[in-house]
N, C-alpha and C positions, 0 to 999 in steps of 0.2 A: 199813510199819517197817522202816527199813531193818539193816540188820547182823541178821538174823534167822536167816542160815544161815553167816555166816562172823565169825570175831571183829572188832571197829573198828579200823582202822588209826592207833592213836593216834600213832605216830611217823611218817605219813607225813603225818598232820593238821597234825601240829607244825612236820612244816617247812617244809608249805604257809602255815599261817602266818606265820614268819619269811619265808620267801619275798615276802607281800604287805606287811611292813612293821607288822603288825598286831602282833607281841610285842612292840617298845619301848612302843607304848601302853599296853598293858595292863599292863606291867612300871610305868611311870608313876602309874599309878591307882590301881596298887599302893602303889606309895612314897606317894603322898596320903593313901589312909588310914591306912596306919600309923602316919604322923606325926603325923596327928590323932588316932588312939589313944594314941600316946605324950605326945601334948598334954595329954592329958585324965583316963588313968590311970595315966600313969608307963612305962607298960611296951605293947610291942606285940603279946602275947598277952591284952589284955582290948576286948574292942570299948568303944569309948565311946559312956557311956550316950546322951549328945547325937544322936548317929551315928546311933539305932535310927527307919527307917521313911523316912530322908531318902539323898539322893543326896549324893558333891561333887562341885561343880560347879566346873571348870576359869573363869577371866573367858576365858583365851584357850582356845578349845576347841583338844584336843590335834589332833585333824583338820585346824584349819588353821594347825597346826604351834606351839599355844601347848605350857608347860612347866607343870611344878610350881611353877618360879619367877617366872612371870608371875601366880599366885595363885589359892587357891582356896576356896572358902567350902561350906556347907553348904545343899543347899536339897532343897526337896518333889523326889522322882521326878517326877512328872507336869510343874512347871516346867520342869525341868533338860533334858526332853526333849523338850517341845515347842518349843521353842526352835530345834533343829537348829543349834546354832553362830551363830545370826542374834542382833546385838548386841540387849543388853535397849531397848524402845522409851523414849524419853525423850518426854517432855509439855511443851511449851511453853505459858506460862500469861503472860497478858498482866500487866503491871506494874500496883498501884493507884496512883493520881496523887493 
């Protein structure tokens, strides 16, 4: 277990997070969650009942340069995290004649 004999350096960790560019993506995810909550409940202080046990999945992943403007939707955590930023598979069906 780290930090058993010394206090955890939160300020240092936060500075590293900002330097790596993780802060902006985290804030974008937070804005998406709050927008979904506000649309469903009318306030950002209450969690949307639809969001229980679900992830907010961005149409274009934040890691690939996406934003909330590209759109987002509710999705199961396993489905959202298994894609790893890949586009959903499309199936080609033969047309019936």
